[in-house]
Kinemage of the C-alpha trace (Angstrom):
@kinemage 1
@onewidth
@group {chain A} dominant
@subgroup {mainchain}
@vectorlist {calphas} color= white
{ca met a 1} P 11.159 25.561 40.347
{ca asp a 2} L 7.936 24.019 39.061
{ca leu a 3} L 5.248 24.429 41.712
{ca phe a 4} L 3.174 21.544 40.363
{ca asn a 5} L 3.931 17.981 41.430
{ca asn a 6} L 3.905 15.702 38.372
{ca gly a 7} L 4.701 12.548 40.349
{ca ile a 8} L 7.790 11.747 38.250
{ca leu a 9} L 11.334 11.527 39.568
{ca gly a 10} L 14.337 10.863 37.333
{ca ile a 11} L 17.507 9.345 38.792
{ca asn a 12} L 21.004 9.157 37.253
{ca leu a 13} L 19.831 10.819 34.036
{ca asp a 14} L 23.231 12.479 33.642
{ca gln a 15} L 24.891 9.148 32.870
{ca ala a 16} L 26.211 8.731 29.319
{ca ser a 17} L 24.211 5.514 28.842
{ca phe a 18} L 20.931 7.391 29.292
{ca arg a 19} L 20.985 9.078 25.863
{ca thr a 20} L 22.128 6.056 23.855
{ca asn a 21} L 19.787 4.646 21.211
{ca glu a 22} L 20.375 1.077 22.373
{ca lys a 23} L 18.847 0.340 25.746
{ca thr a 24} L 16.981 -2.256 27.806
{ca ile a 25} L 13.995 -0.956 29.773
{ca leu a 26} L 13.032 -2.832 32.924
{ca ile a 27} L 9.545 -2.247 34.340
{ca ile a 28} L 9.267 -3.014 38.032
{ca gly a 29} L 6.900 -2.153 40.848
{ca gln a 30} L 4.424 -3.717 43.183
{ca ala a 31} L 2.024 -6.148 41.616
{ca arg a 32} L -1.240 -4.403 40.687
{ca ala a 33} L 0.338 -0.957 41.007
{ca gly a 34} L 0.267 -0.082 37.290
{ca thr a 35} L 3.113 -2.048 35.703
{ca thr a 36} L 0.737 -3.565 33.125
{ca met a 37} L -0.407 -0.100 32.073
{ca val a 38} L 3.215 1.019 31.590
{ca ala a 39} L 4.026 -2.122 29.576
{ca ser a 40} L 0.958 -1.655 27.367
{ca leu a 41} L 2.095 1.911 26.619
{ca leu a 42} L 5.550 0.651 25.600
{ca asn a 43} L 3.933 -1.917 23.334
{ca glu a 44} L 1.771 0.752 21.683
{ca ile a 45} L 4.787 3.052 21.243
{ca gly a 46} L 6.474 0.213 19.365
{ca ile a 47} L 9.069 -0.900 21.896
{ca his a 48} L 9.338 -4.689 21.939
{ca ile a 49} L 8.037 -6.277 25.175
{ca gly a 50} L 8.089 -9.880 23.936
{ca lys a 51} L 6.403 -11.978 21.282
{ca asn a 52} L 4.776 -14.333 23.753
{ca phe a 53} L 2.952 -12.333 26.397
{ca gly a 54} L -0.479 -12.552 27.968
{ca pro a 55} L -3.043 -9.996 29.166
{ca val a 56} L -0.744 -8.619 31.870
{ca his a 57} L 2.076 -8.003 29.356
{ca glu a 58} L 4.778 -10.194 30.905
{ca asp a 59} L 7.218 -11.845 28.500
{ca asn a 60} L 6.568 -15.562 29.019
{ca asp a 61} L 9.773 -16.584 27.230
{ca leu a 62} L 11.902 -14.649 29.722
{ca gly a 63} L 9.594 -15.367 32.635
{ca lys a 64} L 10.316 -19.096 32.614
{ca his a 65} L 13.891 -18.315 33.740
{ca val a 66} L 12.866 -16.270 36.802
{ca gly a 67} L 13.100 -19.230 39.172
{ca gln a 68} L 16.757 -19.708 38.294
{ca leu a 69} L 17.481 -15.994 38.648
{ca leu a 70} L 15.920 -15.994 42.106
{ca asn a 71} L 18.236 -18.880 43.013
{ca gly a 72} L 21.260 -16.955 41.777
{ca ser a 73} L 21.893 -18.962 38.598
{ca val a 74} L 21.824 -17.947 34.949
{ca ser a 75} L 21.211 -20.450 32.162
{ca glu a 76} L 22.628 -20.401 28.650
{ca asp a 77} L 19.054 -20.405 27.340
{ca phe a 78} L 18.331 -17.168 29.200
{ca leu a 79} L 21.446 -15.497 27.812
{ca glu a 80} L 20.435 -16.651 24.333
{ca glu a 81} L 17.015 -15.004 24.759
{ca ile a 82} L 18.743 -11.751 25.791
{ca asn a 83} L 21.096 -11.890 22.804
{ca lys a 84} L 18.172 -12.478 20.423
{ca arg a 85} L 16.501 -9.304 21.604
{ca asn a 86} L 19.716 -7.277 21.473
{ca his a 87} L 20.272 -8.429 17.899
{ca ser a 88} L 16.718 -7.715 16.742
{ca tyr a 89} L 15.866 -4.497 18.601
{ca ser a 90} L 17.777 -1.354 19.524
{ca lys a 91} L 15.319 -0.925 22.409
{ca trp a 92} L 13.371 -3.635 24.148
{ca ala a 93} L 11.638 -3.938 27.486
{ca trp a 94} L 10.838 -6.537 30.102
{ca lys a 95} L 7.981 -6.064 32.535
{ca arg a 96} L 8.237 -8.066 35.726
{ca pro a 97} L 7.025 -6.449 38.977
{ca asp a 98} L 9.174 -8.643 41.251
{ca met a 99} L 12.367 -8.116 39.214
{ca tyr a 100} L 13.749 -5.943 42.001
{ca leu a 101} L 14.502 -9.172 43.905
{ca tyr a 102} L 17.226 -10.157 41.422
{ca leu a 103} L 18.197 -6.877 39.732
{ca asp a 104} L 21.756 -7.143 41.021
{ca lys a 105} L 22.220 -10.461 39.188
{ca leu a 106} L 20.368 -9.335 36.068
{ca leu a 107} L 21.875 -5.943 35.249
{ca pro a 108} L 25.397 -7.119 34.266
{ca met a 109} L 23.838 -9.247 31.508
{ca leu a 110} L 21.848 -6.398 29.934
{ca arg a 111} L 22.752 -3.709 27.414
{ca asn a 112} L 22.398 -0.195 28.878
{ca pro a 113} L 19.701 -1.108 31.409
{ca gln a 114} L 17.250 1.579 32.493
{ca ile a 115} L 14.566 1.135 35.123
{ca val a 116} L 10.957 2.307 35.222
{ca cys a 117} L 9.540 1.811 38.722
{ca ile a 118} L 5.884 2.564 39.405
{ca leu a 119} L 4.452 2.980 42.901
{ca arg a 120} L 0.883 3.297 44.142
{ca asp a 121} L -0.634 4.295 47.463
{ca val a 122} L -0.520 1.392 49.895
{ca val a 123} L -4.266 1.238 50.590
{ca ser a 124} L -5.074 0.820 46.875
{ca val a 125} L -2.430 -1.886 46.420
{ca ser a 126} L -3.648 -3.802 49.463
{ca arg a 127} L -7.280 -3.679 48.326
{ca arg a 128} L -6.353 -4.705 44.771
{ca asn a 129} L -4.479 -7.701 46.173
{ca glu a 130} L -7.589 -8.766 48.065
{ca ile a 131} L -9.673 -8.591 44.874
{ca ser a 132} L -7.157 -10.174 42.511
{ca leu a 133} L -6.042 -12.930 44.876
{ca asp a 134} L -9.566 -13.582 46.174
{ca gln a 135} L -8.580 -12.748 49.746
{ca glu a 136} L -10.990 -12.001 52.553
{ca ser a 137} L -11.171 -8.454 53.909
{ca asp a 138} L -9.675 -8.478 57.386
{ca ser a 139} L -10.536 -6.744 60.613
{ca ser a 140} L -8.613 -3.623 61.560
{ca gly a 141} L -5.694 -5.639 62.988
{ca gly a 142} L -5.247 -7.601 59.764
{ca ile a 143} L -5.523 -4.480 57.641
{ca ala a 144} L -2.673 -2.781 59.517
{ca lys a 145} L -0.460 -5.825 58.955
{ca lys a 146} L -1.176 -5.808 55.208
{ca leu a 147} L -0.455 -2.095 54.880
{ca ile a 148} L 2.841 -2.419 56.745
{ca gly a 149} L 3.790 -5.316 54.461
{ca thr a 150} L 2.997 -3.207 51.406
{ca leu a 151} L 5.137 -0.338 52.733
{ca glu a 152} L 8.015 -2.725 53.388
{ca glu a 153} L 7.842 -3.956 49.807
{ca gln a 154} L 8.010 -0.353 48.571
{ca arg a 155} L 11.100 0.206 50.739
{ca lys a 156} L 12.795 -2.826 49.160
{ca leu a 157} L 11.880 -1.604 45.673
{ca leu a 158} L 13.403 1.830 46.237
{ca gln a 159} L 16.490 0.361 47.866
{ca ala a 160} L 17.037 -1.937 44.861
{ca val a 161} L 16.728 1.000 42.437
{ca glu a 162} L 19.205 3.085 44.447
{ca ile a 163} L 21.791 0.303 44.660
{ca cys a 164} L 21.654 -0.358 40.908
{ca asn a 165} L 22.953 3.145 40.097
{ca val a 166} L 21.519 3.185 36.549
{ca pro a 167} L 19.144 5.680 34.860
{ca ala a 168} L 15.713 5.244 36.405
{ca leu a 169} L 12.272 6.806 36.396
{ca leu a 170} L 10.114 6.660 39.527
{ca leu a 171} L 6.420 7.045 38.776
{ca ser a 172} L 3.344 7.707 40.881
{ca tyr a 173} L 0.316 5.781 39.628
{ca glu a 174} L -2.011 8.412 41.074
{ca lys a 175} L -0.247 11.247 39.242
{ca ile a 176} L -0.214 9.287 35.968
{ca ile a 177} L -4.010 9.109 36.220
{ca thr a 178} L -4.511 12.772 37.119
{ca lys a 179} L -1.678 14.354 35.067
{ca ser a 180} L -1.775 11.967 32.124
{ca lys a 181} L -0.636 14.181 29.257
{ca gly a 182} L 2.339 15.549 31.173
{ca phe a 183} L 3.307 11.996 32.089
{ca ile a 184} L 3.133 10.819 28.460
{ca val a 185} L 5.389 13.652 27.284
{ca asp a 186} L 7.961 13.025 30.045
{ca phe a 187} L 7.792 9.256 29.543
{ca leu a 188} L 8.478 9.573 25.805
{ca asp a 189} L 11.425 11.833 26.606
{ca phe a 190} L 12.842 9.286 29.047
{ca leu a 191} L 12.524 6.563 26.398
{ca gly a 192} L 14.117 8.737 23.726
{ca glu a 193} L 11.010 8.502 21.559
{ca asp a 194} L 9.483 11.155 19.306
{ca lys a 195} L 6.845 13.237 21.112
{ca cys a 196} L 4.499 13.288 18.131
{ca glu a 197} L 1.263 15.092 19.019
{ca ala a 198} L -0.692 12.742 16.761
{ca ser a 199} L 0.229 9.705 18.865
{ca ile a 200} L -0.535 11.217 22.280
{ca pro a 201} L -4.374 10.852 22.183
{ca lys a 202} L -4.105 7.085 21.569
{ca leu a 203} L -1.638 6.702 24.425
{ca leu a 204} L -3.879 8.767 26.699
{ca ser a 205} L -6.838 6.504 25.891
{ca met a 206} L -4.889 3.565 27.327
{ca ile a 207} L -4.564 5.177 30.756
{ca ser a 208} L -7.684 4.021 32.526
{ca pro a 209} L -8.031 3.726 36.334
{ca asn a 210} L -9.987 0.820 37.815
{ca his a 211} L -10.381 -0.777 34.402
{ca ala a 212} L -12.745 -3.719 34.844
{ca gly a 213} L -11.336 -5.540 31.838
{ca tyr a 214} L -7.911 -5.671 33.492
{ca ser a 215} L -9.349 -6.428 36.917
{ca leu a 216} L -11.239 -9.462 35.667
{ca arg a 217} L -8.329 -10.861 33.652
{ca ala a 218} L -5.848 -10.306 36.491
{ca arg a 219} L -7.797 -12.357 39.033
{ca ala a 220} L -6.244 -15.599 40.220
{ca asn a 221} L -9.642 -17.335 40.111
{ca glu a 222} L -12.351 -17.354 37.453
{ca tyr a 223} L -14.505 -14.240 37.572
{ca val a 224} L -18.129 -14.660 38.632
{ca ser a 225} L -20.347 -11.655 37.971
{ca glu a 226} L -22.441 -10.597 40.930
{ca lys a 227} L -24.927 -8.911 38.609
{ca gly a 228} L -24.995 -11.842 36.203
{ca gln a 229} L -26.789 -9.918 33.464
{ca ala a 230} L -24.185 -8.772 30.967
{ca cys a 231} L -20.581 -9.876 31.240
{ca leu a 232} L -17.707 -10.464 28.824
{ca ile a 233} L -15.808 -13.654 29.558
{ca gly a 234} L -12.939 -13.030 27.142
{ca ile a 235} L -11.564 -13.593 23.641
{ca phe a 236} L -10.455 -17.153 22.927
{ca asp a 237} L -9.437 -18.663 19.577
{ca gly a 238} L -10.535 -15.518 17.774
{ca ser a 239} L -14.053 -15.406 19.269
{ca leu a 240} L -15.499 -13.057 21.860
{ca his a 241} L -17.358 -14.997 24.567
{ca gly a 242} L -19.913 -13.522 26.916
{ca lys a 243} L -23.216 -13.984 28.711
{ca val a 244} L -26.374 -11.932 28.981
{ca ser a 245} L -29.727 -12.237 30.777
{ca tyr a 246} L -32.402 -13.946 28.669
{ca ala a 247} L -36.168 -13.529 29.075
{ca gly a 248} L -37.153 -15.864 26.262
{ca lys a 249} L -39.146 -13.231 24.356
{ca thr a 250} L -36.338 -12.459 21.930
{ca asp a 251} L -33.263 -14.320 20.803
{ca gly a 252} L -31.474 -12.258 23.445
{ca thr a 253} L -28.573 -11.283 21.198
{ca ser a 254} L -29.912 -9.755 17.987
{ca ser a 255} L -29.650 -6.220 19.327
{ca leu a 256} L -26.191 -6.468 20.882
{ca glu a 257} L -24.108 -3.483 19.798
{ca leu a 258} L -20.500 -4.436 19.065
{ca arg a 259} L -17.792 -1.807 18.756
{ca ile a 260} L -14.187 -2.494 17.805
{ca asp a 261} L -11.849 0.428 18.452
{ca gly a 262} L -14.930 2.640 18.739
{ca val a 263} L -16.479 1.607 15.399
{ca val a 264} L -19.837 -0.221 15.365
{ca val a 265} L -19.629 -3.478 13.410
{ca lys a 266} L -22.155 -6.198 12.620
{ca arg a 267} L -21.124 -9.775 13.332
{ca glu a 268} L -23.070 -12.987 13.701
{ca val a 269} L -23.855 -13.933 17.295
{ca ile a 270} L -23.690 -17.667 17.959
{ca ile a 271} L -25.711 -18.954 20.910
{ca cys a 272} L -23.764 -21.562 22.848
{ca ser a 273} L -26.221 -22.381 25.645
{ca ile a 274} L -29.007 -21.022 27.840
{ca asp a 275} L -28.837 -21.915 31.515
{ca asp a 276} L -31.027 -20.549 34.333
{ca gly a 277} L -32.018 -17.450 32.374
{ca ile a 278} L -28.457 -16.675 31.254
{ca leu a 279} L -27.625 -16.904 27.563
{ca his a 280} L -24.010 -17.784 26.714
{ca phe a 281} L -22.808 -16.645 23.300
{ca lys a 282} L -19.762 -16.100 21.129
{ca ile a 283} L -18.961 -13.750 18.235
{ca asn a 284} L -16.332 -14.616 15.631
{ca leu a 285} L -13.813 -11.749 15.444
{ca arg a 286} L -11.006 -13.443 13.518
{ca lys a 287} L -11.112 -11.013 10.607
{ca asp a 288} L -11.247 -8.038 12.971
{ca leu a 289} L -8.176 -8.845 15.097
{ca thr a 290} L -5.684 -7.326 12.687
{ca arg a 291} L -3.391 -5.383 15.054
{ca lys a 292} L -1.475 -6.033 18.256
{ca ser a 293} L -4.294 -4.651 20.377
{ca his a 294} L -7.964 -3.776 20.065
{ca gln a 295} L -10.601 -2.255 22.303
{ca val a 296} L -13.781 -4.341 22.129
{ca ser a 297} L -17.057 -3.020 23.572
{ca leu a 298} L -20.524 -4.541 23.877
{ca tyr a 299} L -23.825 -2.965 24.815
{ca ala a 300} L -27.179 -4.678 25.287
{ca pro a 301} L -29.972 -2.167 24.519
{ca leu a 302} L -32.781 -4.541 25.505
{ca gln a 303} L -31.309 -4.867 28.977
{ca asn a 304} L -30.205 -1.210 28.947
{ca ala a 305} L -26.823 -2.355 30.178
{ca ser a 306} L -23.192 -2.161 29.172
{ca phe a 307} L -21.295 -5.386 29.646
{ca glu a 308} L -19.679 -5.419 33.056
{ca asn a 309} L -16.070 -5.470 31.851
{ca ser a 310} L -16.582 -3.474 28.682
{ca pro a 311} L -14.547 -2.053 27.057
{ca tyr a 312} L -12.300 -5.114 26.953
{ca met a 313} L -8.688 -4.647 25.873
{ca trp a 314} L -7.436 -7.523 23.711
{ca tyr a 315} L -3.724 -8.038 23.075
{ca ala a 316} L -2.098 -10.386 20.584
């Protein structure tokens, strides 16, 4: 027996459907427990997760049918979306943390469904919810209530996975972070994908705990930097927008260092406005956004500061 805990538990892997080439991978878990990270890895591996998805990697075309699924109904449009994916891809995935609420209705409509369920320690999930949903930190009584609620949601998740009786992979977020390479190898095996050594470093680079770029994009409300000196706002219409402190002695942007996928590039910085000592700018990146995802970093040498949510992961 392996004495080292890798935080991975496979269920029903002896079923014949597990080793088929055609499968549908369902990513579930508590919100802000790591489901976006798992979906981004699938996307990088080349498994289809949708053509129309945002920064948290949820398929918007399938997502618009969730309300009906929760009410116990299935539309012809939803079945058509499923059939499109089955026709176009031998493997495809759908990431939706709350899918466990309607798994029993969903599974009969899917081809060889397999579940990836990621869990995270309850204190981290509760704190992330406060940050992302702009909630106030509670006194000790309120904290206990939140933690118990988080544990209850984990119980419902595990119960839903058990009832489904399909191949499933239970993952620990904490172990993914600390035992990343072992996780990648086991994850590729579960997916039936080639464990090419050349691809592992790129996948490892996408496993990043407490990533500010995700944290800022996942907030329900607009992010306001407490430091206010150097912050990326996001990439919109092919341009990177940000803000930086401005003393008036220089143009404030000429020395910004821009890196795309780790390579320094020179691009024109366009000043949009200067308000209360903060310079707002944008940089045209249209010719640089050539792949499904890029890592964009900015550094301001004059302020001796990295941008607060840099590196920023951009996804098409």
